[in-house]
C-alpha positions as CSV (number, residue, x, y, z in Angstrom):
1,X,-17.6,15.4,3.9
2,X,-20.2,17.3,2.0
3,X,-20.3,18.1,-1.9
4,X,-21.1,22.0,-2.5
5,X,-24.2,23.4,-4.3
6,X,-23.3,23.5,-8.2
7,X,-24.2,27.4,-9.3
8,X,-26.8,26.4,-12.8
9,X,-25.3,28.4,-15.3
10,X,-22.4,26.1,-14.3
11,X,-24.1,23.4,-16.0
12,X,-23.8,21.7,-19.2
13,X,-25.9,19.2,-19.0
14,X,-27.7,16.1,-17.0
15,X,-29.4,13.2,-17.3
16,X,-30.9,10.7,-14.8
17,X,-29.5,7.1,-15.7
18,X,-31.6,4.2,-14.8
19,X,-29.9,0.7,-12.9
20,X,-27.8,-1.8,-14.9
21,X,-27.1,1.1,-17.8
22,X,-24.1,2.1,-19.8
23,X,-22.9,5.7,-20.0
24,X,-19.6,7.3,-21.5
25,X,-18.7,10.8,-23.1
26,X,-15.9,12.5,-22.7
27,X,-15.0,15.0,-20.3
28,X,-12.7,18.2,-21.8
29,X,-9.8,19.4,-19.4
30,X,-11.3,22.7,-17.0
31,X,-15.0,20.4,-16.7
32,X,-15.9,18.1,-14.3
33,X,-18.4,14.9,-13.6
34,X,-20.5,14.9,-10.9
35,X,-22.1,12.1,-9.8
36,X,-24.9,11.8,-7.5
37,X,-26.8,8.2,-5.8
38,X,-29.8,9.2,-5.6
39,X,-32.1,6.8,-3.8
40,X,-29.0,5.0,-1.5
41,X,-27.3,2.1,-2.5
42,X,-26.3,2.6,-5.6
43,X,-23.0,1.1,-7.4
44,X,-20.9,2.9,-10.3
45,X,-18.7,1.0,-11.8
46,X,-16.2,3.7,-14.0
47,X,-12.9,3.4,-16.3
48,X,-11.3,6.2,-17.6
49,X,-9.2,7.0,-21.0
50,X,-7.2,9.9,-22.2
51,X,-9.7,10.6,-24.9
52,X,-6.7,11.7,-27.5
53,X,-4.7,8.5,-26.6
54,X,-6.6,5.6,-25.3
55,X,-3.6,3.5,-24.5
56,X,-3.1,6.0,-21.7
57,X,-5.6,4.3,-18.7
58,X,-6.9,4.4,-15.2
59,X,-4.0,2.3,-13.5
60,X,-5.5,1.2,-10.4
61,X,-1.9,-0.4,-8.6
62,X,0.0,3.2,-9.7
63,X,-3.6,5.3,-7.7
64,X,-3.6,3.5,-4.5
65,X,0.4,2.9,-4.1
66,X,1.3,6.9,-5.1
67,X,-1.3,8.4,-2.3
68,X,-1.1,4.9,-0.1
69,X,-4.5,3.9,0.3
70,X,-7.1,1.2,-0.7
71,X,-9.5,3.1,-1.9
72,X,-10.9,7.0,-3.3
73,X,-12.1,9.7,-1.3
74,X,-12.3,13.2,-2.1
75,X,-8.5,14.9,-1.5
76,X,-7.2,12.1,-4.2
77,X,-7.3,11.3,-7.7
78,X,-6.8,9.5,-10.2
79,X,-3.3,8.5,-11.9
80,X,-2.7,6.7,-15.5
81,X,-0.3,4.5,-16.1
82,X,1.9,7.6,-17.7
83,X,2.6,8.9,-13.7
84,X,-0.3,12.1,-15.2
85,X,-3.3,12.4,-13.6
86,X,-7.0,11.5,-15.5
87,X,-9.3,12.9,-12.6
88,X,-9.4,14.7,-9.9
89,X,-11.9,13.7,-7.2
90,X,-12.9,17.5,-5.5
91,X,-15.9,16.5,-3.5
92,X,-17.1,13.3,-1.7
93,X,-20.7,12.8,0.2
94,X,-20.1,9.7,0.5
95,X,-16.6,8.6,1.9
96,X,-14.7,5.7,0.7
97,X,-15.2,3.7,-2.6
98,X,-14.0,0.9,-3.9
99,X,-10.4,0.0,-5.7
100,X,-10.2,-3.3,-5.6
101,X,-13.1,-6.0,-6.4
102,X,-13.9,-5.2,-10.8
103,X,-16.9,-5.7,-12.3
104,X,-19.7,-8.5,-12.2
105,X,-19.7,-10.8,-15.3
106,X,-23.1,-12.4,-16.8
107,X,-22.3,-16.2,-14.6
108,X,-22.7,-14.0,-11.4
109,X,-25.0,-12.0,-12.3
110,X,-26.6,-15.5,-12.9
111,X,-26.0,-16.8,-10.5
112,X,-26.8,-14.5,-7.8
113,X,-30.2,-13.4,-9.3
114,X,-31.5,-16.2,-11.8
115,X,-31.6,-16.0,-15.6
116,X,-33.6,-12.3,-15.8
117,X,-34.2,-12.7,-19.3
118,X,-34.9,-10.1,-21.6
119,X,-38.2,-12.4,-23.2
120,X,-39.7,-12.4,-20.5
121,X,-38.1,-9.0,-17.8
122,X,-38.0,-6.6,-21.0
123,X,-35.8,-3.4,-20.3
124,X,-35.7,-4.5,-16.6
125,X,-33.8,-7.5,-17.3
126,X,-30.5,-8.8,-16.0
127,X,-26.5,-6.6,-17.2
128,X,-23.8,-7.7,-15.9
129,X,-21.1,-4.7,-16.0
130,X,-18.3,-6.5,-18.2
131,X,-20.6,-6.2,-21.1
132,X,-22.4,-3.1,-20.3
133,X,-18.1,-2.3,-19.7
134,X,-17.8,-3.9,-23.4
135,X,-20.6,-1.8,-25.1
136,X,-20.1,1.2,-24.6
137,X,-16.2,0.4,-24.6
138,X,-16.7,-0.4,-27.9
139,X,-18.4,2.8,-29.3
140,X,-15.1,4.0,-28.6
141,X,-12.8,1.4,-30.9
142,X,-11.8,-0.5,-27.4
143,X,-12.4,-3.8,-26.7
144,X,-11.6,-6.6,-24.4
145,X,-7.6,-6.1,-24.2
146,X,-8.9,-2.5,-22.8
147,X,-10.7,-3.5,-19.6
148,X,-8.3,-2.6,-16.8
149,X,-9.5,-2.2,-12.9
150,X,-12.1,0.2,-12.2
151,X,-13.2,2.1,-9.3
152,X,-16.8,1.3,-8.1
153,X,-18.2,4.7,-6.2
154,X,-20.7,4.4,-3.5
155,X,-19.9,1.0,-2.3
156,X,-17.1,-0.1,0.3
157,X,-15.4,-3.3,0.4
158,X,-13.2,-4.5,3.6
159,X,-10.7,-6.8,4.1
160,X,-10.9,-8.9,8.1
161,X,-9.0,-10.3,10.0
162,X,-8.1,-13.5,7.2
163,X,-8.1,-11.6,4.3
164,X,-11.6,-11.9,3.3
165,X,-13.3,-9.3,1.2
166,X,-16.5,-8.0,2.5
167,X,-19.0,-5.6,0.8
168,X,-20.4,-3.4,3.6
169,X,-24.1,-2.7,3.0
170,X,-26.7,0.2,3.0
171,X,-22.7,2.4,3.0
172,X,-24.1,4.9,0.7
173,X,-27.2,7.0,2.0
174,X,-29.7,8.7,-1.0
175,X,-28.8,11.6,-2.3
176,X,-24.4,11.1,-1.7
177,X,-22.6,12.4,-4.5
178,X,-18.7,12.0,-5.8
179,X,-16.6,15.3,-8.1
180,X,-13.9,14.1,-10.1
181,X,-13.3,17.3,-11.9
182,X,-10.3,16.2,-15.4
183,X,-6.7,17.2,-15.5
184,X,-6.7,16.1,-19.4
185,X,-10.3,14.9,-21.7
186,X,-10.8,12.1,-20.3
187,X,-13.1,9.5,-21.9
188,X,-15.4,8.1,-19.1
189,X,-17.0,4.9,-19.5
190,X,-19.7,3.5,-16.8
191,X,-22.2,1.7,-16.0
192,X,-24.7,1.4,-13.3
193,X,-25.1,-2.6,-12.6
194,X,-24.9,-4.1,-9.1
195,X,-21.2,-4.4,-7.6
196,X,-20.1,-8.2,-7.4
197,X,-19.7,-8.3,-4.2
198,X,-23.4,-6.8,-2.8
199,X,-25.1,-10.3,-1.1
200,X,-28.6,-9.2,-1.7
201,X,-30.6,-11.7,-4.0
202,X,-32.9,-9.1,-4.8
203,X,-32.0,-7.5,-8.8
204,X,-32.7,-4.0,-8.0
205,X,-29.9,-1.9,-9.2
206,X,-30.0,2.0,-8.7
207,X,-30.1,4.7,-10.8
208,X,-27.1,7.6,-11.1
209,X,-27.6,10.8,-11.4
210,X,-24.6,11.9,-14.1
211,X,-23.7,16.3,-13.8
212,X,-21.2,17.7,-16.0
213,X,-20.3,21.4,-15.2
214,X,-17.4,24.0,-15.6
215,X,-14.9,24.2,-12.9
216,X,-13.1,27.3,-11.8
217,X,-8.6,26.7,-12.4
218,X,-6.3,24.3,-10.3
219,X,-4.9,26.8,-7.5
220,X,-1.3,25.7,-6.6
221,X,-3.0,25.4,-3.0
222,X,-6.0,23.0,-4.1
223,X,-5.7,19.6,-1.5
224,X,-5.4,17.0,-4.6
225,X,-2.5,18.6,-5.8
226,X,-1.3,18.9,-1.9
227,X,-2.0,16.3,-0.1
228,X,0.7,13.9,-0.6
229,X,4.2,14.8,-2.5
230,X,3.9,12.0,-5.0
231,X,0.4,14.0,-6.6
232,X,2.7,17.0,-6.8
233,X,4.3,15.3,-9.6
234,X,2.1,13.5,-10.3
235,X,0.6,17.6,-11.7
236,X,3.5,18.6,-12.6
237,X,3.8,15.5,-15.2
238,X,-0.4,16.7,-16.7
239,X,1.1,20.4,-16.7
240,X,4.3,19.6,-19.1
241,X,1.7,17.3,-21.2
242,X,-0.8,20.6,-21.6
243,X,2.8,22.5,-22.1
244,X,2.8,23.0,-25.9
245,X,-1.2,23.2,-26.1
């Protein structure tokens, strides 16, 4: 799989987010967000909300059930709990993004990597995904009750014959990228902490490049729209939502 080069005139913002940091932004309809794993082995945990009504948010169960999948890749969409589409995956050079593992918490990070306090480590001190999600959610008037199942972009987790979840090391190569097209104005909340199942004992969170760019209107034969009948209905529901704008 590949991702196309972005024409420079389409780019409206770009920045490099260091490892174990948090970020949030409203991606407007007609724009897309590219996430790039600059050095490989990265993880980017993402939550999605309707920017105009934050009670509507990404629904993992409906997203997987509607598309008959356990992971996300190009051609898939991210459904809200209202049966509408928040974002579509229109480009992907990684091929598999984890939907079932959640994020780390403080106890998990302390057990695996040690205390890593700010007093000793300064800006390299240890953070956890739950903490960073809550920091960003607080900026938008949201909190613990608004934490839902997230997507872990660039991470691959499989289930073995015993039912155990198995993290696949080295899945994301340097430069791997995924493009998320906003189908409605979407609040994107993310962090770059290590995946909660990553077995590495070394604290080495990787940076993620963030690029916002303008996209073309969605065509009737768009692969995300036509990949399954449920997605066609999801796009129709989203069109009804926008019909008075």
